[in-house]
DOZAZA-806176 format. One record per residue (C-alpha): residue in three letters; residue number from 1; x, y, z. Coordinates in steps of 0.2 Angstrom, whole numbers, plus 5000, padded with zeros to 4 digits. Layout:
// residues N
ALA:NUM:X:Y:Z
...
***
This chain:
// residues 550
MET:1:4784:5034:4525
PRO:2:4801:5029:4518
TYR:3:4807:5011:4518
VAL:4:4822:5006:4529
ILE:5:4835:4993:4527
THR:6:4840:4984:4543
ARG:7:4852:4972:4551
SER:8:4850:4957:4540
CYS:9:4855:4966:4524
CYS:10:4864:4953:4514
ASN:11:4871:4966:4501
ASP:12:4867:4956:4486
ALA:13:4859:4971:4479
SER:14:4843:4963:4472
CYS:15:4834:4978:4478
VAL:16:4844:4991:4467
PRO:17:4837:4987:4450
VAL:18:4819:4987:4455
CYS:19:4820:5004:4463
PRO:20:4812:5017:4451
VAL:21:4820:5032:4458
ASN:22:4838:5025:4462
CYS:23:4837:5028:4481
ILE:24:4847:5013:4486
HIS:25:4866:5014:4488
PRO:26:4880:5010:4486
THR:27:4876:5000:4471
PRO:28:4888:4987:4464
ASP:29:4894:5000:4451
GLU:30:4899:5012:4464
PRO:31:4916:5012:4472
ASP:32:4912:5009:4490
TYR:33:4900:4994:4487
ARG:34:4914:4982:4491
THR:35:4918:4989:4508
ALA:36:4900:4994:4513
GLU:37:4893:4986:4529
MET:38:4875:4986:4521
LEU:39:4865:4996:4508
TYR:40:4855:5011:4513
ILE:41:4839:5019:4507
ASP:42:4838:5038:4505
PRO:43:4823:5044:4515
ASP:44:4821:5060:4505
VAL:45:4820:5051:4488
CYS:46:4811:5035:4493
ILE:47:4793:5035:4485
GLU:48:4787:5021:4496
CYS:49:4783:5010:4482
GLY:50:4788:4994:4492
ALA:51:4797:4986:4476
CYS:52:4813:4984:4486
MET:53:4804:4975:4500
ASP:54:4796:4963:4488
VAL:55:4812:4956:4481
CYS:56:4823:4957:4497
PRO:57:4829:4939:4499
VAL:58:4832:4941:4518
SER:59:4817:4952:4523
ALA:60:4828:4966:4528
ILE:61:4817:4980:4522
ALA:62:4802:4987:4530
PRO:63:4792:5004:4531
ASP:64:4798:5015:4545
TYR:65:4781:5013:4554
GLU:66:4783:4995:4555
LEU:67:4801:4994:4563
PRO:68:4801:4985:4579
GLU:69:4810:4995:4593
SER:70:4826:4985:4592
MET:71:4827:4991:4573
GLU:72:4823:5009:4575
ARG:73:4841:5014:4575
TYR:74:4842:5009:4557
GLN:75:4830:5023:4552
GLN:76:4844:5035:4558
ILE:77:4858:5024:4550
ASN:78:4850:5025:4533
ALA:79:4847:5043:4533
ARG:80:4865:5046:4540
TYR:81:4873:5038:4525
TYR:82:4866:5052:4514
LEU:83:4872:5066:4526
ASP:84:4890:5062:4520
PRO:85:4894:5074:4506
GLU:86:4901:5060:4496
ASN:87:4885:5051:4496
ALA:88:4873:5065:4493
ASP:89:4865:5070:4476
TYR:90:4864:5053:4468
PRO:91:4855:5055:4451
GLN:92:4837:5050:4453
THR:93:4836:5039:4438
ALA:94:4829:5021:4436
ASN:95:4840:5006:4437
ALA:96:4836:4994:4423
PRO:97:4837:4976:4428
ARG:98:4853:4969:4420
LYS:99:4852:4952:4411
ARG:100:4868:4944:4404
GLU:101:4867:4943:4385
TRP:102:4876:4930:4375
SER:103:4884:4935:4359
GLY:104:4895:4922:4350
ASP:105:4895:4906:4341
TRP:106:4892:4890:4351
GLU:107:4885:4873:4347
GLY:108:4876:4863:4360
PRO:109:4874:4867:4378
LEU:110:4889:4874:4388
ARG:111:4892:4861:4402
VAL:112:4899:4869:4418
ALA:113:4902:4860:4434
VAL:114:4902:4870:4451
VAL:115:4911:4863:4465
GLY:116:4903:4869:4482
SER:117:4885:4873:4486
GLY:118:4886:4889:4497
PRO:119:4881:4907:4492
SER:120:4895:4910:4479
ALA:121:4892:4893:4471
CYS:122:4873:4897:4470
TYR:123:4876:4914:4463
VAL:124:4887:4907:4449
ALA:125:4874:4894:4444
GLU:126:4861:4908:4444
GLU:127:4871:4919:4433
LEU:128:4875:4905:4420
LEU:129:4857:4899:4419
GLU:130:4851:4917:4417
THR:131:4862:4920:4402
ARG:132:4850:4924:4388
GLY:133:4854:4917:4371
LEU:134:4865:4903:4377
GLU:135:4860:4885:4383
VAL:136:4869:4881:4399
ASN:137:4869:4865:4409
VAL:138:4875:4867:4427
ASP:139:4880:4852:4438
MET:140:4883:4857:4456
PHE:141:4894:4846:4468
GLU:142:4894:4846:4487
ARG:143:4903:4833:4498
LEU:144:4890:4834:4512
PRO:145:4873:4827:4510
VAL:146:4865:4844:4512
PRO:147:4868:4861:4502
PHE:148:4870:4879:4506
GLY:149:4887:4879:4515
LEU:150:4889:4893:4527
VAL:151:4871:4899:4526
ARG:152:4867:4882:4535
TYR:153:4883:4880:4545
GLY:154:4890:4897:4547
VAL:155:4876:4909:4551
ALA:156:4871:4910:4569
PRO:157:4856:4901:4574
ASP:158:4847:4916:4581
HIS:159:4849:4925:4564
GLN:160:4835:4916:4555
ASP:161:4831:4931:4545
THR:162:4848:4929:4536
LYS:163:4846:4911:4533
VAL:164:4830:4915:4523
VAL:165:4841:4917:4508
ALA:166:4842:4898:4507
GLU:167:4824:4899:4500
GLN:168:4830:4909:4485
PHE:169:4845:4897:4482
GLY:170:4833:4882:4484
SER:171:4823:4888:4469
LEU:172:4838:4886:4458
PHE:173:4837:4867:4461
ARG:174:4820:4867:4451
ARG:175:4827:4875:4436
SER:176:4829:4867:4419
GLY:177:4847:4863:4415
PHE:178:4852:4861:4433
ARG:179:4857:4845:4443
LEU:180:4863:4843:4461
PHE:181:4876:4831:4466
LEU:182:4876:4830:4485
ASN:183:4887:4817:4495
VAL:184:4900:4818:4481
GLU:185:4918:4823:4486
ILE:186:4930:4829:4472
GLY:187:4946:4820:4474
ALA:188:4938:4805:4482
ASP:189:4922:4800:4473
ILE:190:4927:4809:4457
SER:191:4945:4814:4452
PHE:192:4950:4831:4447
GLU:193:4954:4824:4430
GLN:194:4937:4816:4428
LEU:195:4928:4832:4432
GLN:196:4939:4842:4420
ASP:197:4936:4830:4406
ARG:198:4917:4830:4407
TYR:199:4914:4849:4407
HIS:200:4919:4863:4397
ALA:201:4923:4873:4413
VAL:202:4924:4869:4431
VAL:203:4920:4883:4444
TYR:204:4927:4880:4462
ALA:205:4917:4888:4476
VAL:206:4925:4878:4490
GLY:207:4927:4892:4503
ALA:208:4941:4895:4515
MET:209:4937:4884:4531
ARG:210:4954:4882:4539
ASP:211:4957:4894:4554
ARG:212:4973:4905:4555
ARG:213:4985:4901:4569
LEU:214:4991:4913:4582
GLY:215:5009:4906:4584
ILE:216:5009:4908:4603
GLU:217:5014:4896:4617
GLY:218:5000:4885:4623
GLU:219:4989:4887:4608
ASP:220:4986:4868:4606
LEU:221:4981:4865:4624
PRO:222:4964:4857:4627
GLY:223:4952:4871:4630
SER:224:4959:4881:4615
HIS:225:4949:4879:4599
PRO:226:4947:4888:4583
ALA:227:4931:4898:4583
THR:228:4927:4890:4566
ASP:229:4925:4873:4575
PHE:230:4914:4880:4589
VAL:231:4902:4888:4575
ALA:232:4902:4872:4566
TRP:233:4897:4863:4582
TYR:234:4883:4874:4587
ASN:235:4876:4874:4569
GLY:236:4876:4855:4568
HIS:237:4890:4852:4555
PRO:238:4893:4833:4552
ASP:239:4911:4836:4554
ALA:240:4909:4844:4571
ALA:241:4896:4832:4579
ASP:242:4908:4824:4591
HIS:243:4917:4840:4596
GLU:244:4917:4845:4615
PHE:245:4919:4861:4623
ASP:246:4922:4865:4641
LEU:247:4908:4877:4647
SER:248:4911:4874:4666
GLY:249:4921:4890:4669
GLU:250:4913:4907:4672
ARG:251:4924:4916:4659
ALA:252:4928:4912:4640
VAL:253:4939:4922:4629
ILE:254:4938:4925:4611
ILE:255:4953:4931:4602
GLY:256:4948:4943:4587
ASN:257:4933:4954:4586
GLY:258:4925:4951:4569
ASN:259:4907:4947:4566
VAL:260:4911:4928:4569
ALA:261:4918:4933:4586
LEU:262:4902:4943:4591
ASP:263:4891:4928:4585
VAL:264:4900:4916:4596
ALA:265:4900:4928:4611
ARG:266:4881:4931:4608
VAL:267:4878:4912:4607
LEU:268:4888:4909:4623
THR:269:4878:4921:4633
ALA:270:4861:4920:4625
ASP:271:4845:4917:4634
ILE:272:4841:4898:4632
ALA:273:4823:4902:4628
THR:274:4829:4911:4613
LEU:275:4840:4897:4607
GLU:276:4826:4885:4610
ARG:277:4817:4893:4596
SER:278:4831:4892:4584
ASP:279:4839:4879:4573
ILE:280:4854:4877:4584
ALA:281:4860:4859:4585
ASP:282:4852:4849:4599
HIS:283:4869:4843:4607
ALA:284:4874:4862:4608
LEU:285:4858:4867:4615
GLU:286:4859:4854:4629
ALA:287:4878:4859:4633
LEU:288:4873:4878:4633
ARG:289:4858:4874:4644
SER:290:4870:4869:4658
SER:291:4884:4881:4654
LYS:292:4892:4890:4669
ILE:293:4899:4904:4658
ARG:294:4894:4922:4664
GLU:295:4907:4932:4655
VAL:296:4914:4932:4637
VAL:297:4929:4943:4634
VAL:298:4932:4948:4616
LEU:299:4950:4954:4612
GLY:300:4954:4966:4598
ARG:301:4972:4971:4596
ARG:302:4968:4989:4589
GLY:303:4955:5002:4594
PRO:304:4936:5004:4591
ALA:305:4939:5013:4575
GLU:306:4948:4998:4568
ALA:307:4936:4984:4575
ALA:308:4933:4971:4562
PHE:309:4915:4968:4567
THR:310:4901:4978:4558
THR:311:4889:4990:4566
PRO:312:4874:4979:4562
GLU:313:4882:4965:4571
LEU:314:4887:4976:4586
LEU:315:4869:4982:4587
GLY:316:4863:4964:4587
LEU:317:4874:4960:4602
LEU:318:4868:4975:4611
ALA:319:4850:4970:4608
THR:320:4853:4953:4616
ARG:321:4841:4950:4630
GLY:322:4850:4948:4647
VAL:323:4867:4953:4641
HIS:324:4877:4968:4647
VAL:325:4890:4974:4635
ARG:326:4905:4982:4643
VAL:327:4919:4991:4634
GLU:328:4937:4992:4639
GLY:329:4952:5000:4631
ALA:330:4942:5012:4620
GLU:331:4950:5027:4628
GLY:332:4967:5022:4620
ALA:333:4960:5027:4602
LEU:334:4974:5036:4592
ARG:335:4962:5049:4584
GLU:336:4945:5053:4578
PRO:337:4939:5040:4565
ALA:338:4942:5045:4547
ASP:339:4926:5038:4539
ASP:340:4908:5038:4544
ILE:341:4906:5019:4546
ALA:342:4920:5020:4560
ARG:343:4913:5035:4568
LEU:344:4896:5027:4569
LYS:345:4904:5011:4577
ALA:346:4913:5022:4589
GLU:347:4897:5031:4594
VAL:348:4888:5015:4597
LEU:349:4902:5009:4608
ASP:350:4902:5025:4618
GLU:351:4883:5022:4621
ALA:352:4886:5004:4626
ALA:353:4900:5010:4638
ALA:354:4888:5022:4647
THR:355:4875:5008:4651
GLU:356:4874:4999:4668
PRO:357:4871:4981:4670
GLU:358:4855:4974:4677
ASP:359:4853:4961:4690
GLY:360:4857:4943:4683
ASP:361:4865:4950:4666
ARG:362:4878:4940:4658
THR:363:4893:4950:4652
VAL:364:4901:4952:4635
THR:365:4917:4963:4637
LEU:366:4924:4971:4621
ARG:367:4942:4974:4626
PHE:368:4952:4984:4614
LEU:369:4971:4987:4612
SER:370:4974:4969:4618
SER:371:4984:4954:4611
PRO:372:4986:4936:4616
ALA:373:5004:4933:4622
GLU:374:5003:4915:4629
MET:375:4990:4902:4634
LEU:376:4992:4897:4652
GLY:377:4990:4879:4659
ASP:378:4998:4862:4660
SER:379:4985:4849:4654
HIS:380:4971:4861:4650
VAL:381:4969:4880:4647
THR:382:4967:4889:4664
GLY:383:4970:4907:4658
LEU:384:4977:4918:4644
ARG:385:4991:4931:4646
VAL:386:4986:4947:4637
GLY:387:4998:4961:4632
ARG:388:4992:4979:4631
ASN:389:4995:4989:4615
GLU:390:4996:5006:4610
LEU:391:4991:5014:4593
VAL:392:5004:5023:4582
GLU:393:5004:5030:4564
GLU:394:5014:5020:4552
GLY:395:5015:5026:4534
GLY:396:4998:5033:4534
ARG:397:4990:5018:4543
THR:398:4986:5014:4561
ALA:399:4996:5000:4569
ALA:400:4996:4992:4586
HIS:401:5012:4991:4596
PRO:402:5015:4981:4612
THR:403:5018:4992:4628
GLY:404:5026:4978:4638
GLU:405:5011:4978:4650
LEU:406:5005:4960:4653
GLU:407:4989:4954:4662
ASP:408:4983:4936:4666
LEU:409:4965:4932:4663
GLU:410:4958:4917:4671
CYS:411:4947:4907:4659
GLY:412:4944:4889:4654
LEU:413:4939:4891:4636
VAL:414:4949:4901:4623
LEU:415:4942:4902:4605
ARG:416:4953:4909:4591
SER:417:4944:4920:4579
VAL:418:4957:4928:4569
GLY:419:4951:4924:4551
TYR:420:4948:4910:4539
PHE:421:4961:4903:4527
GLY:422:4959:4893:4511
GLU:423:4966:4875:4508
PRO:424:4974:4869:4492
VAL:425:4963:4862:4479
PRO:426:4969:4846:4471
GLY:427:4975:4850:4453
LEU:428:4975:4869:4455
PRO:429:4990:4881:4459
PHE:430:4989:4888:4477
ASP:431:4995:4904:4485
ALA:432:5000:4898:4502
ASP:433:5003:4915:4509
ARG:434:4986:4922:4505
GLY:435:4976:4905:4506
VAL:436:4968:4907:4489
VAL:437:4969:4900:4472
PRO:438:4979:4912:4460
ASN:439:4967:4920:4448
SER:440:4963:4934:4436
GLU:441:4945:4940:4439
GLY:442:4941:4922:4443
LYS:443:4950:4913:4430
VAL:444:4963:4902:4437
VAL:445:4981:4906:4433
ASP:446:4998:4898:4438
PRO:447:5010:4908:4448
ALA:448:5018:4916:4433
GLY:449:5000:4923:4429
GLU:450:4998:4912:4414
TRP:451:4982:4902:4410
ALA:452:4982:4886:4419
GLY:453:4967:4876:4412
ARG:454:4948:4877:4411
ALA:455:4946:4881:4429
TYR:456:4938:4896:4438
VAL:457:4936:4901:4456
VAL:458:4923:4911:4466
GLY:459:4920:4917:4484
TRP:460:4933:4915:4498
ILE:461:4945:4903:4488
LYS:462:4946:4917:4475
ARG:463:4947:4933:4485
GLY:464:4950:4928:4503
PRO:465:4938:4928:4518
SER:466:4929:4945:4515
GLY:467:4912:4952:4513
VAL:468:4895:4945:4517
ILE:469:4883:4933:4508
GLY:470:4878:4946:4495
THR:471:4896:4951:4491
ASN:472:4897:4934:4482
LYS:473:4885:4940:4469
LEU:474:4896:4953:4462
CYS:475:4911:4941:4464
ALA:476:4901:4927:4454
GLN:477:4896:4940:4440
GLU:478:4915:4943:4438
THR:479:4919:4925:4437
VAL:480:4905:4921:4425
ALA:481:4910:4935:4414
ALA:482:4928:4928:4413
LEU:483:4922:4911:4409
LEU:484:4910:4917:4395
HIS:485:4924:4928:4388
ASP:486:4935:4912:4386
VAL:487:4920:4903:4378
ARG:488:4917:4918:4366
GLU:489:4936:4919:4361
GLY:490:4937:4900:4358
THR:491:4949:4896:4373
ILE:492:4936:4883:4377
PRO:493:4931:4873:4362
ALA:494:4914:4866:4360
GLY:495:4920:4848:4357
LEU:496:4931:4848:4372
ALA:497:4920:4840:4385
VAL:498:4918:4821:4386
GLU:499:4899:4816:4384
GLU:500:4900:4802:4396
ASP:501:4888:4806:4411
LEU:502:4894:4806:4429
GLU:503:4879:4798:4437
SER:504:4886:4781:4434
LEU:505:4902:4785:4443
VAL:506:4893:4792:4459
PRO:507:4881:4778:4465
ASP:508:4880:4786:4482
ARG:509:4875:4803:4475
LEU:510:4860:4812:4483
ASP:511:4850:4824:4472
ALA:512:4838:4839:4474
ALA:513:4823:4827:4478
ALA:514:4834:4819:4492
TRP:515:4837:4837:4499
LYS:516:4819:4840:4499
ARG:517:4815:4825:4509
ILE:518:4829:4830:4522
ASP:519:4822:4848:4522
ARG:520:4804:4842:4525
HIS:521:4810:4829:4539
GLU:522:4820:4843:4548
ARG:523:4806:4856:4547
ALA:524:4793:4843:4553
ALA:525:4804:4838:4568
GLY:526:4805:4857:4573
ARG:527:4786:4861:4571
PRO:528:4780:4854:4588
ASP:529:4792:4866:4598
GLY:530:4790:4881:4587
ARG:531:4807:4879:4579
PRO:532:4812:4882:4561
ARG:533:4820:4865:4560
VAL:534:4829:4852:4570
LYS:535:4845:4848:4561
THR:536:4851:4830:4558
VAL:537:4869:4831:4562
ARG:538:4876:4814:4557
ALA:539:4880:4812:4538
GLU:540:4875:4794:4538
ASP:541:4858:4799:4545
LEU:542:4856:4813:4532
VAL:543:4860:4800:4518
GLN:544:4847:4788:4525
ILE:545:4833:4802:4526
GLY:546:4838:4808:4509
ARG:547:4836:4791:4501
GLY:548:4819:4789:4510
ASP:549:4825:4775:4521
ALA:550:4821:4783:4538
***
């Protein structure tokens, strides 16, 4: 029986080089890899060796006979990918594992600092440390007392399978040549100049955590929040520990329909018993336990074919126990979707629209062709004025135009999920329109396109908020290639870095051993209730546990 890739696919393509018959696509070398929702196994070529399942960092691969009922659709989805003529007849040749080889002259270890500890940062460190023929020392800096960025604080608590990738990243901390500097903020504990002076190169993997604004009246009323704040709150981020959200109304509205919006809708309507078995923050669990919300409306300004969420996330929402998904506005689609990903998404939405709710179901309404016009209320949000759109063709692309029709939706909570946006990095140029650091294949440049120093970027601060966890692997490979090219060409001289070590400058630093203590503490706290962990949400408490003082 062939193997099948399922919902939690992270797209890091670890499975590709181990497949002896090249039956997993798109590969990082193929044009549609950057836009693919997931990877797919060709059932007619798979020889059922199981090598892909053994290396998958998120346990997304299984033989078809072991698929649970909720994942059976993925057998069809994998096969369907290869029915598209553009994806047929891949050569059945083996993919040799690719290791980066160093060729060039270099005296002593190459010292690289990585700022950030999320997926893009970890992939950069892996790429550098696995460069054969070159000694590399990597120091990773994280302002929080714990690592892993959005894996810990962005992935929804009911998606524990996706969070398993942290185990792979955690093995990095045991590697020779690697050091972890937790609880160290660049610009506060260490200056930009001190960092640049002590390393041959600095790679910034700081993400894009600011929310985009809507620019509508009432946006700043109490009851209106960025979805990023809500996600941080239910995931136990220290910066969001004291946030409060009004869950006393029966309806909430989410503006935007990407994967984050669907995550938030699912958490707001999830069965409490499901959340009780997750690593959701205790304060969020208690608030959701007493929540009165019965309906979540998810607004998308265009049609189903243009929806920002992926098919796996949509299927995950549809599989949520006790939730009925209602579809509105899909009948206004302009035309048949042009590509198979959009067609599949539209088909799944059609199936959802044909289902009937069961007694007691909470509701998630996916409402298309709708844009926010104004938030209503005086001292608190009481509703949202929504404008109806129509789709038109403009220069070969589909655009949403307002029809002038307006409707008021009563609600007490509005969450804005219209995208993440990067913030300026001290000492580096910044593109304020795109929210990224200007760069050429990861090498930081000034606005004129010239070399701006020994600084590099990776992840969302490099390319904008796009892709999934594994997308950062290819992004990291590109950045590391640019860095090593500069080393090889002599742009980065060997004697440039100051030898003085940083440890004396950061007495409050936590290291990998401290993280291990925190990890053990949280796992032990969750064990009696069958939870993966109980997160400690206060930074000062995390520091205390990390130092062994708790």
